[in-house]
N, C-alpha and C positions, 0 to 999 in steps of 0.2 A: 524920570529916567535921562538925566542929562548926556549918559554915554550914548545914547542911540539917536540924540538928535543929528541931523544932517544925513542919517543913513536913508536908503531906500526903504519903502513900505516892505517889500519882499525880504530884505535884509533883516528888517526888524522881526518880521513873521518867523523866519528860520531861527533866529537867536533865540527868541523867546518861547517859540513853541518847544524848542530842546529842551527847557528848563522846567516844563510842564510837570506839575506833582512832585518835583523835587524839593525837599525842604531847604529853605535858604538859610535856617539858623534854628537854634533850638526852640525860639518861640515863634518861627515864621515860616509858613508855608505858602508857596508859589503855583498856580495853575494858570494855563493858558488853553484857549480854543483850537490854534490853527487857523489859517485862511479860510477853510471849507466851513459852511453852515453847520452848527451842531443842533440837534433837533430837541426843543422843550416839550418833554412829555409830562403832563398834568393829569392826576387823578384826585377828582373830588368825590369824598368818601365819608364815611360815619360808621362808628362802632354801634350806632343805634340801627342800622339798616341790614336786613338779613340777606339781600342780594351783594353787600359789598365784599365779603370775605373772599371770593373767588377771585374778583378783580385785585384784590391787596396780595393775594397769592402770586397772581401773574407779575404783578409789580415788584413784588420781594423778590422773586426768581433772577430780575435783572441784576441783583448784586453779584451774579456769576457769570454773568454775559460778558464776553470780550470787549464788546462796543461801548462799556459803559464809560461815560465821561469824555470819551474820544468822539463818538456818533451821535449820542445822546446824554441828556440830563434829565433824570425823574425826579420828580417832587409830587408829594402826595398830601392834598389839601383836606384837612376834616372840617366838615361844614357842621353848623350847631341845629339846623332846621328839624332834626330828627329828635332831639332832647325831649321833646315832650312824650316821647313814647315810652319813658320810663327810667331811661340810663342816659346821663349825661356825660357825653364824652369829651374826657378832660384834654384831648388833643384837639377839640375843636376851635373854632374862632370865628366871631361875628365878620371878622376883616376877611377871613377866606371865604364865607358865605357870600359877601358882597363882590369878592371877586367873581365867583361863579355867576352871580346875578349879571355884573359887567359884561361876561360873555356872552348869556342869554340875550341881552340888550343890543349887543353887537350882531348875534346871529337872527335877530327878530324872533325869538323863541318865547312862548307865552310863558314858560315854567321852566324850573330847572330840577334836576333828579339826581341820583345816585345809584350806582357807580357811573361817573361821567368822567371819559377820557377826554382829553384835548391834547393836539399836537399840533405845535407852532401856530396855536390861536384858532384851530379849527377843530369842530368835532371829529372824534374819531374812534374807531374800534380795531383793536390789534387784530393783528392775523399773523401768526407765527409766534415764535419763542421771543422776539426780540424787535424793536422799531426799526424802520428802514435806515439805511445808512445816511451817510453826509449827503447834504442838497449842495446848493449853489456854492462852487469854489472860491467865490469873491465875498464873502461875507464880512469882511473886517477881521480883526484880531482882538479877543477880549481877554485881557489879564489880571488876575486875581491875586493879592498878596494878604495873607491873613496873618495878622499879630495876635496869638493867642493871649499874651500879657494882657491887654486891654480890651480884647474881643472887637476888634475892628478890622475892615475889609477895605483895603484900597483897590480902587478898581480904575484901570484904564482900557479905553477903547480907542482902536486905531480903525476909521472907518474906511471901507475900500475906496479908492481913488474916483471922483466922478469927473465927467468929461467937463463939465463947467465949473471951474474952481469956486465961483462966486457965489452958487448955489449952495455946494457943499460947506462953505462957511455959514452958511445961514440954517442947516439943519440943527435942529436941537432934539436930544435923545435923553432918555432917561434909562437909569440902570436899577434893578430888582436884584437883592441878595436874601437868600432864605439860607438859615442855620437848620441843617436835617438831623435828625435822630434815626437810628437804626437800632435793632436788636430790642424793641420795645414789645412788652407781653402784658395784655390785660386781661383779667379774668372778669367776665361781664356778669352781672348778677341779675339784671333786669332788661326788661324790653325783648326785641325781635330775637338778639342773640344771646338771652339768658342761658347760663350754664357752659358757655364757650370760651375758650381761652384765644383771645385774637392777637396775632403777630404782626407788627409794622415795621416797615423800612422806608427809608427816604421821606420821613414825615417832616412837614415844615412846623418847626418850634418857633422860629422868629420868621419875620418878613419885613425887610426894610426897602424903600424905594427913595431914591435922589436924581437929581438932575445932574447930567454929566457937565461940567463946564468945560470950556475952552482950555487948550493946553499946547505947549508950543508943538511945531511941525504937525499939526492936525490932530494930534491926540486928546481926546476928552477924558477927565478923570472926576472921580470923587471918592469919599472916605464915609464909610456905614458902621455903624457900631450894633453888635448883636450879641447882647448877653446871654448866658446859658440860662435855660429853666431848670433850676434845682429841683424842682417837686416833680420832673419827669424822668424817671430812671431810663437810661439809654446805655448800650454796650459800645456803640462807635457814632462819630458825628461826622457829617460831610459838609460840604459849601455848595451851593449852587447859585448860580447869577445869570441873567439874561438881560439884553438891551433891547429897548423898543424906540422909537421914533413918539415923540412927545404928542401925548393924545390917542395912541395906538395900545392895544394889547398884543399885537402880534410881535414875537421875538423876531429880532434880526441875527442875533448871534447869542450862544450860550455858552457856559464852561462851569467846570464843578471838578470835585475831587474829595478824597478822604481826608479828614483831620487827623486821623489816628495815625 
């Protein structure tokens, strides 16, 4: 982003947030978080769990909530540890199960369960129609540029200014980007949900994580590739991303938007 070099952090924030969710071309879309902290809301779920449909219905309804992408970014991770009950969840991934176990380890929990909501890295139970609004007003600016032609996402993160410039320069960050699918319907024929048609939104189809490398003027960047899953029929796709400090699961900032 050479044109932004030399500008103040807040000037960059204003310019980049103004173009959030605006298409930059026929094959490119750009999303930006703004400076306030956007909440990452995760749901660990499974088509093989009879307790999960109500939780998924709550998550699905966020599609019509005004704060979507601006105040919170939702992601549904389907886990595979209920597959032994007779229904193999095609949306599930061992990697998503491992992510939930990593959370359980951080919480010193002895087991994992579904449905399990996580908000900004902490166990959470929804209260009301939508997650709480934005948090810390100085969470840094996260910007995503999606290139549809090669299924790549270019991520840039401008951390908030730190009192000690030397310490800020040594901070290491990772970014995770998820390709999400919505409008998914599956007829479950076995297991606890046998005979039900389950509807899903914000389902993680792909998840990629990379280190954010140093960039000019303190901006960190990375490029990640997330090819579509042709075997999963979706009506719409979205992108979700979040930044963490190296070795931590707690998101510092999140961003996302519809790709359709």
